[in-house]
C-alpha positions in Angstrom: -0.1 0.0 -0.1 1.3 3.5 -0.9 0.5 6.4 1.5 0.5 10.0 0.6 3.0 12.0 2.9 1.3 14.3 5.2 2.9 17.3 6.7 2.2 17.6 10.4 2.2 20.9 12.4 3.2 20.3 16.1 1.9 22.8 18.7 1.4 23.0 22.5 -1.4 24.3 24.7 1.1 26.1 27.1 4.2 27.9 26.3 6.1 25.7 28.9 5.3 22.6 27.0 6.4 24.1 23.7 9.8 25.1 25.2 10.2 21.7 26.8 9.5 19.8 23.6 11.9 22.1 21.6 14.8 22.5 24.1 14.9 18.9 25.2 17.5 18.1 22.4 20.0 20.3 24.0 20.3 18.2 27.1 23.8 16.7 27.8 24.3 13.4 26.2 27.7 12.1 27.4 28.0 9.6 24.5 27.3 12.5 21.9 29.8 14.8 23.9 32.5 12.0 23.6 31.8 11.6 19.8 32.2 15.2 19.3 35.4 15.3 21.1 36.7 12.7 18.5 36.4 15.2 15.8 39.7 16.8 14.6 39.5 20.5 14.1 37.8 23.7 15.5 35.2 23.2 18.2 32.4 25.0 16.2 29.5 23.4 17.9 27.6 24.8 20.9 28.5 23.4 24.3 26.3 20.5 25.2 23.9 21.2 28.0 23.5 24.9 26.8 20.9 26.6 24.6 22.7 28.8 21.9 21.5 32.4 21.7 20.2 31.7 18.1 17.5 29.6 19.5 15.7 32.7 20.5 17.2 35.0 17.6 16.0 32.7 14.8 12.7 31.4 16.2 9.3 33.0 16.9 6.8 32.1 19.4 3.2 32.0 18.2 -0.3 31.5 19.2 -3.3 30.4 17.0 -6.6 28.6 17.3 -7.1 25.3 15.3 -10.2 24.1 14.0 -11.2 20.6 13.3 -11.9 17.2 15.0 -8.7 16.2 16.9 -8.6 13.0 18.8 -6.9 12.5 22.4 -4.3 9.8 21.6 -4.6 7.9 24.8 -8.1 8.4 25.6 -10.0 5.8 23.6 -7.6 3.2 22.6 -10.1 0.7 21.5 -11.6 3.1 19.1 -8.6 4.9 18.0 -6.3 2.0 17.2 -7.2 -1.1 15.1 -5.5 -4.1 16.5 -2.0 -3.7 15.0 -0.7 -6.6 13.0 1.7 -8.8 15.0 4.5 -7.9 12.5 4.3 -4.2 13.4 4.5 -4.9 17.3 7.4 -7.1 16.7 9.3 -4.6 14.6 9.0 -2.1 17.4 9.9 -4.8 20.1 6.5 -4.8 21.8 4.4 -7.6 23.0 1.4 -5.5 22.7 0.3 -2.0 21.8 -1.9 -0.2 24.5 -2.2 3.3 26.2 0.7 2.7 28.5 3.1 2.2 25.5 1.7 5.3 23.8 2.2 7.3 26.9 5.9 6.3 27.1 6.3 8.6 23.9 8.3 6.2 21.9 8.2 8.0 18.6 7.8 5.0 16.2 4.7 3.9 18.4 3.2 7.3 18.4 3.8 7.6 14.7 1.9 4.3 14.1 -0.9 5.5 16.3 -1.1 8.7 14.6 -1.2 7.1 11.2 -4.2 5.3 12.3 -5.9 8.2 13.6 -5.2 10.0 10.2 -6.7 7.0 8.3 -9.8 7.7 10.4 -10.1 11.2 8.9 -9.4 13.0 12.1 -7.7 16.6 11.8 -5.0 15.7 14.3 -4.2 14.3 17.7 -3.5 15.8 21.2 -1.5 14.2 23.8 0.3 14.7 27.2 3.9 15.8 27.1 6.5 13.1 28.0 7.7 15.9 30.4 4.4 16.2 32.4 1.0 15.0 32.4 -0.3 18.5 32.9 1.2 19.7 29.6 -0.7 19.1 26.3 0.7 18.9 22.8 -1.0 18.7 19.5 -0.1 17.3 16.1 -2.4 18.9 13.2 -2.4 17.0 10.0 -2.3 19.0 6.6 -4.3 20.9 5.6 -4.2 22.9 8.8 -7.2 25.1 9.5 -5.6 27.8 11.9 -7.0 31.1 12.6 -6.0 34.2 14.5 -2.3 33.5 14.2 0.1 35.9 16.1 3.8 35.5 16.5 6.5 37.6 18.2 10.3 37.0 19.0 11.0 34.6 22.0 12.5 36.6 24.9 15.3 35.0 26.6 13.7 36.2 30.1 10.3 34.6 29.2 9.4 32.8 32.5 8.3 29.7 30.7 11.5 29.6 28.7 13.5 30.0 32.0 11.3 27.3 33.7 11.9 24.9 30.8 15.7 25.4 31.0 15.5 24.7 34.8 13.5 21.6 34.3 15.8 20.2 31.6 19.1 21.2 33.3 20.1 23.6 30.6 22.0 26.8 30.6 21.4 29.7 28.1 24.5 30.6 26.3 23.8 34.4 26.1 
């Protein structure tokens, strides 16, 4: 079967959730640090465990309202997901596919679940952040129906930005 590629717009209900999801990749990964130290030449990468200034300078923070029928990814497992073929579960190293697996935020698993929701003609999904059950994220499928879009620069002293840095154990490389 051939599927048309679909663009997904990721969003968050709270600024903190958006910052956490975006900045998590800057956390210190000792194995990555060791690999970078093996590279001969000028150290032109940003220090691991810190967020480079261009993160704020080159991005915008926006708000908008999305229209459409979005499904809570873990709310109604029996109606959202058709029983997955055994081969799919085995390829993902799973004995079963249930809500606890989806909440673990394993990317291949959530992509499989999202594909199933997309096939049921929903406009997107919403789900809890892997960083906190109190934070809500969204994945909207193309074509996006967004209205009232407003954007502004990210302030390095934004309380939600600073809280995300604290939670993730990051420094801001001003």
